[in-house]
SEVOKE-277667 format. One line per field, with one value per residue: y, z, x of N, C-alpha, C in turn; chain; residue number from 0; residue in three letters. Coordinates in pm, whole numbers. Example, Ala and Ser with C-alpha at 12.3 -4.5 7.8 and 13.67 -1.06 7.14 Angstrom:
! SEVOKE-277667
n_py: c(-569	-225)
n_pz: c(780	708)
n_px: c(1319	1285)
ca_py: c(-450	-106)
ca_pz: c(780	714)
ca_px: c(1230	1367)
c_py: c(-330	3)
c_pz: c(780	787)
c_px: c(1320	1290)
chain: c(A	A)
n: c(0	1)
res: c(ALA	SER)
! end
This chain:
! SEVOKE-277667
n_py: c(1112	1209	1122	1163	1422	1433	1444	1183	1073	792	634	529	755	678	526	301	348	588	500	327	509	665	480	435	688	705	504	620	850	728	601	829	948	758	804	674	556	602	336	175	326	179	105	6	-68	-136	-210	-297	-428	-485	-717	-851	-945	-1161	-1177	-1057	-856	-757	-506	-486	-305	-232	-12	198	431	620	805	1026	1015	847	539	281	-54	-356	-610	-906	-1177	-1335	-1668	-1818	-1695	-1550	-1671	-1519	-1526	-1554	-1317	-1139	-1194	-1110	-841	-762	-815	-635	-392	-405	-400	-149	23	-45	33	304	403	263	63)
n_pz: c(-167	-18	194	518	475	278	124	168	161	240	285	503	644	572	527	355	219	90	-80	-243	-365	-504	-681	-838	-945	-1097	-1287	-1419	-1529	-1705	-1880	-1986	-2124	-2318	-2456	-2373	-2196	-1843	-1603	-1406	-1097	-823	-494	-212	133	410	744	960	1281	1505	1751	1895	1832	1648	1598	1480	1378	1136	953	676	386	107	-163	-381	-652	-658	-790	-789	-540	-297	-191	46	-57	-91	114	68	253	441	475	585	815	840	1061	1362	1344	1067	985	1088	923	677	734	755	495	353	451	359	82	45	119	-75	-307	-259	-221	-384	-278)
n_px: c(741	438	289	184	96	-91	-422	-609	-856	-1041	-819	-555	-315	-22	304	291	54	112	318	173	0	191	294	69	33	269	217	3	126	308	124	-2	215	248	25	-212	-503	-516	-451	-710	-768	-634	-558	-351	-297	-92	-24	216	273	516	539	723	1068	1034	764	460	178	-74	-256	-452	-559	-766	-829	-1024	-1073	-1358	-1610	-1440	-1319	-1117	-1208	-1283	-1240	-1426	-1303	-1115	-1183	-946	-895	-693	-497	-178	76	208	485	521	406	591	810	697	668	938	1023	857	960	1228	1177	1054	1261	1453	1311	1290	1550	1715	1870)
ca_py: c(1076	1310	1050	1224	1554	1425	1418	1046	1024	676	563	577	835	589	507	205	414	685	424	280	624	705	384	459	811	673	429	719	931	645	586	956	962	662	843	573	586	548	219	201	360	84	126	-82	-17	-240	-160	-405	-399	-588	-743	-901	-954	-1260	-1188	-937	-863	-656	-462	-461	-239	-208	108	228	565	615	940	1121	999	716	469	144	-157	-476	-688	-1051	-1237	-1438	-1782	-1861	-1579	-1585	-1675	-1404	-1538	-1527	-1173	-1070	-1208	-1023	-703	-741	-810	-506	-287	-418	-359	-2	86	-64	116	445	445	178	-21)
ca_pz: c(-120	75	310	618	439	165	148	117	181	329	308	617	605	612	421	253	139	4	-186	-334	-442	-590	-794	-925	-1016	-1199	-1394	-1494	-1610	-1818	-1974	-2052	-2218	-2427	-2510	-2340	-2075	-1722	-1545	-1297	-972	-714	-396	-97	249	511	864	1041	1418	1563	1895	1942	1710	1553	1613	1436	1321	1033	907	530	329	-38	-191	-524	-679	-691	-795	-758	-402	-261	-102	82	-138	-13	132	58	384	435	557	658	859	869	1203	1404	1290	924	973	1114	797	579	771	719	349	314	484	265	-48	41	125	-207	-403	-230	-225	-477	-204)
ca_px: c(609	391	239	99	46	-185	-563	-620	-993	-1055	-693	-475	-198	89	403	248	-53	183	387	69	-44	298	300	-49	65	371	150	-79	218	357	14	-18	325	222	-107	-310	-582	-450	-520	-805	-697	-651	-453	-354	-223	-67	43	269	310	604	509	852	1150	988	618	396	44	-88	-387	-446	-674	-771	-904	-1048	-1122	-1499	-1664	-1334	-1269	-1064	-1302	-1240	-1299	-1458	-1183	-1127	-1156	-840	-930	-574	-420	-41	113	285	621	512	378	720	887	636	702	1077	1028	798	1056	1341	1135	1030	1394	1511	1238	1313	1688	1792	1963)
c_py: c(1180	1250	1123	1356	1552	1415	1285	990	907	606	617	660	761	578	410	264	512	614	376	393	668	611	406	587	786	599	525	806	853	628	714	979	872	690	734	620	531	424	260	226	260	99	20	-23	-135	-173	-282	-355	-515	-598	-791	-919	-1054	-1284	-1055	-963	-751	-623	-425	-390	-223	-95	130	374	550	755	1044	1116	858	655	328	42	-277	-560	-836	-1108	-1347	-1548	-1825	-1740	-1627	-1587	-1546	-1404	-1506	-1379	-1094	-1077	-1120	-877	-670	-729	-681	-393	-289	-368	-206	76	74	24	264	492	359	90	-165)
c_pz: c(-16	200	398	576	330	214	85	133	279	361	431	566	658	495	314	162	41	-108	-289	-425	-543	-706	-891	-1010	-1128	-1316	-1481	-1579	-1728	-1925	-2053	-2158	-2339	-2495	-2494	-2220	-1955	-1672	-1436	-1168	-861	-623	-286	13	345	626	945	1178	1472	1713	1968	1817	1606	1565	1574	1395	1217	1009	758	487	179	-65	-341	-534	-727	-681	-748	-617	-383	-157	-70	-3	-47	-3	116	195	368	530	643	692	887	1021	1235	1350	1140	899	995	987	690	606	730	568	295	335	384	127	-56	45	-14	-311	-385	-253	-318	-407	-209)
c_px: c(565	324	140	39	-63	-331	-592	-759	-993	-923	-623	-358	-77	186	356	140	14	254	284	20	64	310	186	-23	166	307	67	9	267	246	-6	91	311	88	-212	-391	-509	-522	-616	-725	-732	-532	-463	-271	-205	8	86	304	391	572	634	938	1102	838	556	250	32	-234	-370	-574	-659	-867	-916	-1094	-1267	-1555	-1564	-1280	-1214	-1154	-1247	-1314	-1333	-1331	-1214	-1090	-1050	-876	-811	-489	-276	-15	189	425	622	487	509	808	831	667	846	1094	968	899	1175	1304	1115	1165	1459	1442	1269	1456	1776	1893	1924)
chain: c(A	A	A	A	A	A	A	A	A	A	A	A	A	A	A	A	A	A	A	A	A	A	A	A	A	A	A	A	A	A	A	A	A	A	A	A	A	A	A	A	A	A	A	A	A	A	A	A	A	A	A	A	A	A	A	A	A	A	A	A	A	A	A	A	A	A	A	A	A	A	A	A	A	A	A	A	A	A	A	A	A	A	A	A	A	A	A	A	A	A	A	A	A	A	A	A	A	A	A	A	A	A	A	A	A)
n: c(0	1	2	3	4	5	6	7	8	9	10	11	12	13	14	15	16	17	18	19	20	21	22	23	24	25	26	27	28	29	30	31	32	33	34	35	36	37	38	39	40	41	42	43	44	45	46	47	48	49	50	51	52	53	54	55	56	57	58	59	60	61	62	63	64	65	66	67	68	69	70	71	72	73	74	75	76	77	78	79	80	81	82	83	84	85	86	87	88	89	90	91	92	93	94	95	96	97	98	99	100	101	102	103	104)
res: c(UNK	UNK	UNK	UNK	UNK	UNK	UNK	UNK	UNK	UNK	UNK	UNK	UNK	UNK	UNK	UNK	UNK	UNK	UNK	UNK	UNK	UNK	UNK	UNK	UNK	UNK	UNK	UNK	UNK	UNK	UNK	UNK	UNK	UNK	UNK	UNK	UNK	UNK	UNK	UNK	UNK	UNK	UNK	UNK	UNK	UNK	UNK	UNK	UNK	UNK	UNK	UNK	UNK	UNK	UNK	UNK	UNK	UNK	UNK	UNK	UNK	UNK	UNK	UNK	UNK	UNK	UNK	UNK	UNK	UNK	UNK	UNK	UNK	UNK	UNK	UNK	UNK	UNK	UNK	UNK	UNK	UNK	UNK	UNK	UNK	UNK	UNK	UNK	UNK	UNK	UNK	UNK	UNK	UNK	UNK	UNK	UNK	UNK	UNK	UNK	UNK	UNK	UNK	UNK	UNK)
! end
């Protein structure tokens, strides 16, 4: 993943954005190998901030390719925001998943 070195238009230069871009790229490669059109380019990004070991908050973003550029998509307003404790669990799960995806652990 190239993360901070990429030109991501409206997307933040973050690990979660790079992972989302890499997954989209992989889907496009698979579609090409199967002689199919690639799926619509949709990306997401999340940034977790741990405030304490069991308390966190997050910022989520959704993005789409429009006229050859990555643009922020309208977000769905979440009526029920997770608690800080739930956000900490989501952050830990995100981290475990990205490590497993990256290193097969």
